[in-house]
N, C-alpha and C positions, 0 to 999 in steps of 0.2 A: 605484450601481443594483444589486441583487442581480439574478443570472441565474437564470432558472426553465428547467424543461424545455421550456418552449414558446418560449423565446427563440430569436429567428432568429440568434444568435450562436455558439448551442451546434450543435455537430456535428448534423447532421441524423440520424445513426444513434440518437439517445437520445431516446427517447418518454417516459419516465417519470423521476420525479424522487425520490430517496430522501435526504431530509434526515437527517442524523444529528447530534445535541447531544454537547456535549463529555461529558456524564455517560454516554449511551450508549456513546461512543467508549471511554471510560475503561473502563466494563464488558466491552466486546467485547476491547480488549486484554489486560485481565486473564484474561478466558476463553481468549485465545490462549496466554498465559503458562502457565495450567494445562495446556494441552494438551502444551505444550512441554516443562514439567517431566518428563513421562514420555519425552520424545525425547532428552534429553541424556545427560551433559552437555555443555556447550559452552563452550569455552575463550573466546570473544570473540563478540560482535555486530557486524554490519556493517549499518547503517541506510542505504536506499537513499532519498537526500535528492531532494527534500525532505519528500515526505510519509511516509517511512518514519521520521522523526525522532521523532515523538510517540510511536508505538507502541513504537519501539526503548528508548526511555526508560522506558516503563513495564513492559515485557518485562524489561529490565536490572534493573529495582529488585526485581520480582516474584522474579527467577530469582537475585538477587545476584551478577549479573554486573558487574564494574566495566570491563572493557575494552571500549570501543565506538568503532567506526571508523565512517568514511561512505565511500560511493562517490557520486559526484554525476553523474546522467544527468538529462539533461531531455527530456522527451518531449510535456508538454501545455502549452498556453498558454490555459488559462480556458476551457475547453470544446471546443477542437480538439487533436486529437492530430497530431503531426508526426514528422518525423523524429527518431531518437535522436539525441544529442549527449553525450559523455563528457567531464563537465566536470572530474571529479577521479577519480583511480585510487585504489583501497584501497593500503595500506601493501605494501611487496614481499614481506613474509614472508608474509602471506595468500596472494599470487599463488605464491610458491615451493612453498607447501604445496597448492595448488589448492583452497584453502577448506576443508581437513580440520579439523573441531571448530568452524567458524564457522557461526553461526546468522545467515542474510541476512533481514532484515525490511523490509517496505514496507507501505503502508496497504491497497493493494488491487492486484490483478493484472486487468488488464481485456483486452488482446489478447494479451498475454504477451511483447510485445516488449522490455520492460524486463527482464524476468527472464531471457528468452533470451539478451540481451546480458551480463548478470551470469553467467549458467551459464556461457558460453562462457570467461570468466576463471577462474571459480570452481567448477569442475564437482563438486567432492566438499563442498560447503556443504550445509547444510539450509536450505531456502528457506520463510519462512513469510509470511504477511500476514493482515490482519482480513479483509477482502472480496474476494470472489473473482467473476469471471463466466465463463461457460461456456468461452469461447475459450481462457482462462488458467488454468482450476481444473487442471489436469493438470500444469501446470508447477511448480506450488507443493507441498511436502510437507505443510504444515499451514496451514489458514485456518479461520475462525469461522463466517462468513454467506456465502452464495451469492445473488447477485443476477442478473436477467437482463440479456442482453447490450445490450438498448436502454434500460437505467436508466443515469442520472446520478448518482454518489452525492455529495451537497452534504456535505461535511466541514467540521466547526465551525470550522477556521481559515480557511474561505472564505465565512462567511455572518455576516449582522448581522439582528438581530431586526427582523422588520417585519411587517404585515398579509399573511396568506396568503388568497387566495380559495378557498372550496371546491373540492374536486376536480371536482365535477359541472359549475362553471361554466367550466371550462378547457376541455372538451370540446367 
């Protein structure tokens, strides 16, 4: 069953839903690459897994960056934000260089907790995400679309096609 913004399993902070299709996400990630092209050059991309994998792949292609690394941080469990857990550290060379020349990519910044944790490890990296919320927007260097803090972004890899009732019906 697909979750909706009114689903009781979603954290009560989220009052609005913002569904993003694959096409829209691809356009937004390419727009991010356009903005980043003026910021570089970057020696490598660090994708914050899992959400940062797709935009990192798109940005890597568009900017012709062949070196892609990951950092694994878990903070969400399908609608509820929990404690951060560092699952995989980036390669030691990035840590030794404090992130200098590195582009860190994630799908979104919400409260900023994930970005803060990565910034503590890699303070000199450039931080980019596709979507940003007010609580985290100042923690990233580049983003494309800002949404309200009470919005849950339904990303394409978390959705299936099904009937959606009219917005007015849900109120």
